[in-house]
C-alpha positions, 0 to 999 in steps of 0.5 A: 499500500502506497499512501500520500497525505497533504493536509486534509487530503488523502490518496490511498492506492492498493497494489494487487498481485497480477501476472502477464500483460495485466501486471505490466499494464497495472504498473504503467497505470500505478506509475501514472496515478502516482505522478498524478496523485503527487501533483494533485496533492501538492496543488490541493495544499491550501496556501492561504488557509493560515492567512485567515478565512477572508483571504482569497487566492486569486486563481484565475482572471478571465477577460470577455470582450466583444471583439476576440482579436483584443483579448490577447492585447488586454491580458498583459494590462491587468495589474494583478495576475495569478501565480504562473503555471507550467504548461498552463495547468500546474502551479508548480512554483506556488506548490513549492513555496506552499510545501516549504512554508510549513513548519519551522523556518530555516535558511534552506526553506527561505532560499527555496522559497526565494529561488524557486517558490512563488508567494501566493497571489492574494485577491486585492480589490484595489488591484482589480479596480486599477485593472478595470481602469487601465482596460478602459483607458487602453480601449480609449487609446485604441479608438474605442471612445465609448467602451465600457469595462466592468468587473465581477468577482466569484469566490469559492469560500471553502477553497478560499479561491477567487476568480475575476471576470472582466467584461468589456463592450467596446462600441464602434471604432473611431477612425481618422477622417481628415488629416491637416498640417499646420506648419509655418516653417516653409522648409519643413513643411515642404519636407513633411508634405513630400513624405506623407506617403510614409506617414504612419497616420492614414485616412480611414485607419483606426485611431490609436495613440501609439500611432501618433507617437510613431508619427512623432518619432518618424517626423523627428527622424525625417527632419533629423536626417535633413540637418535639424540637429535641435529639433525634437518631439516637443515641437510636434503637436496633434489636435484631435476633433472627435465631436463629429458625430460619425465615429470619425476624428479629424487630426491636425498635425502641428509643427511649432517654431523655435520661439513661441514669442516669434511666429516668424522664427524658423528651425535652423539646419546644421552642417558638420564642420571639423570632425575630430577622431581620437582612437586612444580615449581613456574613459577612466581619466578624471580629466581628459588629457589633451592629445599631443598631436593632431594629424589631418587625413582623409578630411578628418582630424586624428588626435593622438597621445602617442607619437605612433598611432595604434591604427591606420586612419584609413582603416577607421575611415572605412566605417565613417559615414560623416563627412565635413560640409554635410548636413547633420544626419541621424542615420549617418551618425547611427551607421558610424556608431554601429560601424565602429563598434563592429570593429570589436576592438573598441569597448566604448565609442562616443559621438558628441557634437558642439555647435560652433560660432559659425552662422550663415543664412539660417545654417549653423555648424557642428564640430564633431568629436568621436572618441574610442576606447580600445581594448587590449590588442591580444588575447587568448582563450582555453575552452574545455568541452565534454560530450556524451551522445548515446554512451559515446563519451568525448572530451576536448579542448580548444586554445585560441589566440587573437591579434585584433590589430595585426597590421594596424589596420584592425585586421584580426588574426586568430590561431586556433588548436583543437584536440579531441578525445572520444569513445566511438564504436570499434568497427574493426574488432570483430569480437566486441565493438563495444568500448568502455566509457573514457577508454578513448580510441579516437583522436583528433587534433589540428590548427586553424589560421584565419585573417579577418579584414574589416573592409572589402578588398580589391576589386570590390573596394569601391563598394565598402560603404555601400554595405553595412560593415563588410568583412573580408575573410581567409582561413586555412585549416588542417585536421588530423583524425585517428580512428580504429578504422582509418586515419584521415588528413584533411586540409581546407582553404577558403576565402570570402566576404560577409556584409549586412544589407540591412538591420535583419539581412546578412549575406555570406559570399565565399567564391573560393573554397578548397577542401582536400582529404586523404584517407588511409583505411585499416586493412581489417576495416576494408575487409569488413566493408567488403564483407558488407557487400555494400559498395556505397561504404567504400565509396564514402571512405575515400580520398576526395577533393572539393573546389566549390563556392558557397553563398548564404543569407540569414534573416533574423528579425530578433530585437534585443530591446523588444522581446516579442515573437520573431523569425530566423531563416537561413538559406545556403547554396553550395556548388562545387567542381564546375570550374575544374570541369570546364577546364578539363573539358577543353584539355582532357589532360586529367581524364581517367577511364575508370574515375573520370577527371582527376587532379593529382590522382584524386577524383574531384567532386562535382555537385549542387547542394542547397539547404534551408532552415526556418525557426519561429520563436513564439513568446508565451510570456516572460517565463516561457516560449514555444520554438519551432524549427523546420529544416531541409537539404538536398545533395545532388552529385553529377557529371564528375561524381556519382556521390557526394563526398563524405563531408557533404552528406546529411545525417540525422540524430544527435544533440541538435535535432533527433535527440532520442536517437544516437547521432548519425544512426537514423535512416536512410528512410526505413532501412534497418542498419545491422552493422552499426555503421554511420548512416547518411543520405542525400536528402534531409527533412526534419523539424522540432517543437520545443517548449522552454520555460523557467524553473528559477532564474538560472535554471531552465527546462524544455520539453521537445518533440523532434522529427526527421530522417535522411533518404538516398536519391537512388535505390541501392540493393544494400540499403532496402527502403533507403530511397526517397519517395514522396508518398513514404516521407510521413511514414518514414519520419522518426519521432522522439520526445523528451525533457532537457535542463539548461543551466544558465551561466550568463556567458554560456548555457550548459544543457542536458537532454534526455530523449525517448523514441516514439517512432522508429522507421527502421521497424516493420510497417505496423510496428514503428510506434515504439513508445510502449517499449520505452524503458529507463534504459532506452533514454538517450542522453545528450550534453551540449553548450547552448540551445540546440536551435 
């Protein structure tokens, strides 16, 4: 007998002897019952009973409004909200607080209540009244001038719980009829009237006070980009006439002059006079020192304290969008600030303007002072990492050194050294392929050199200021990998450029990448591959040469200041081998009868490989969000290649996608692997849904559902069921679910995910739902750094 008590509630479960399937089902039922009983028991503990009989727990708020589209907008306005719920059902934090609020106080109990628990929200009639007033005010502000809001409180006396119902009748929406402009300043009037197409206020749209504020902001920016340095929102007024009797309003936009006593006074425009730049500013100085030297270069005045400047003036000028003689422009100031901070070598960038004594024909002048405080030129970092996936352990370290101003042009030179030890299945050992934890049998090491130049080089140099913060990159990487089955040496060279088209769009263009790999297979491993009778395996474990070009773009409309829903979109297109094929087509000097065209006795790859990833982040409240992801990819080898190279095939499973399955062990299609080899495909489709929520500030959790698989384009006899067929896609998707915990250490997030397979496409049809066979031992654990997506 199992007994559970909570105050006046008592649950008793009797376990009786059974056998066979009945016993198995009973155990599942009992387990579920215990969980439900525990949750119900905690929830049933009355958190306000000891506070008095006239105290009520605010259990629920309900908003009833005759326009359903307004309901979600009204909820955040309420001044008093019930205790938060996990999955919108269970008040976990309140239950924890109640549980640890009983008995004698202790430091531990207080710590739990403070960090995990949440005090009960007690019904407050004053807050209810304020909420009603705020709802009324909000409806008036969005054009429902005749709205009426009432509230009613419903009490459950015995349970000491309360429910508040807010009822809103909006009435008709008032709309803007006419928009009139009252502007005495001729120049400003001309600017505003020429830009009315971009006005936030439109005839026929609903009245909304936020629209008027947005219009104020727009006008200030519009004039601020045309030299009006001193113009601000206090000069903009709106006169609203709602007494028309037609549920409409007339709007008058008024621009006041700079002098209330002089109606003929006009706002002055400002131009930039001298521009002073200092790159060795120290913000900790009590009094700013006067630089010992001033050099005029490229129309700027560079101020230096040292005899030898640390930064080339031409490098700084690449990110300056302010020019002497130009009109003052808010947009150019913002672009200059972002450009200088994007260098990554200044911890502080400050731009100030001081009006000068120069004055002519309504135009005034500004001296510009740009001060930058640099960070240390060099740094190094050592990172330790550990991985675990499906019983495979790994440890590694990364050492990196950076010089952020290598040739005084803010070029960032970086050296990285990576070393990894892992325990992976041993395919060579025919007796036992299992490896004990921390008995490492895989070694990987390699350096990487990279140079990041904050500008475009010839012949694209003239486009430097056409793009936002352009960067040219060069990199070289060597990697040595030793496994029981093979030894692989990889050498990669690449060059490319990155730039932002706008606030949300970023482009990556890599016109030239060279990837060469030399693979030496263990003779025993070759024999084992031959014994499988699968030619694909031998083809994938071979030398390869890839000469490709790659283009990617990323759209991300996340705004750090505004915590709202946002999209993330990444598209990548890679094309390889065409340039070599074109040259060989004319020369035919490298043609091999057996393996087509070659370079240095190595057949080069020719393929096209697009892939796409879409994410949507849906904020539920400040403590939780839903994240959705869809991804797909296709690899098509042609002409000089029959198959994609090993580095470019698609995999499924692992810590960042199908977390209920071991890495590279899913698919292709419904193929069932009996040899424990890595599985791959030419086509990939996958998706994830993850519900993320806070348990405490630094401790978060997530519940996830993952789906996906890979497929082959062709039908191979050694991989039955592996070919992609559109009619079989849904049936061949692997499904997994689980829960994960995230430990937020500010600078990085460490996570642990535990996944259980729900559907395994490698099982026979009709037996692919495997959740009934789930055991504790079938949980796949994954460790990782950062969010999976």
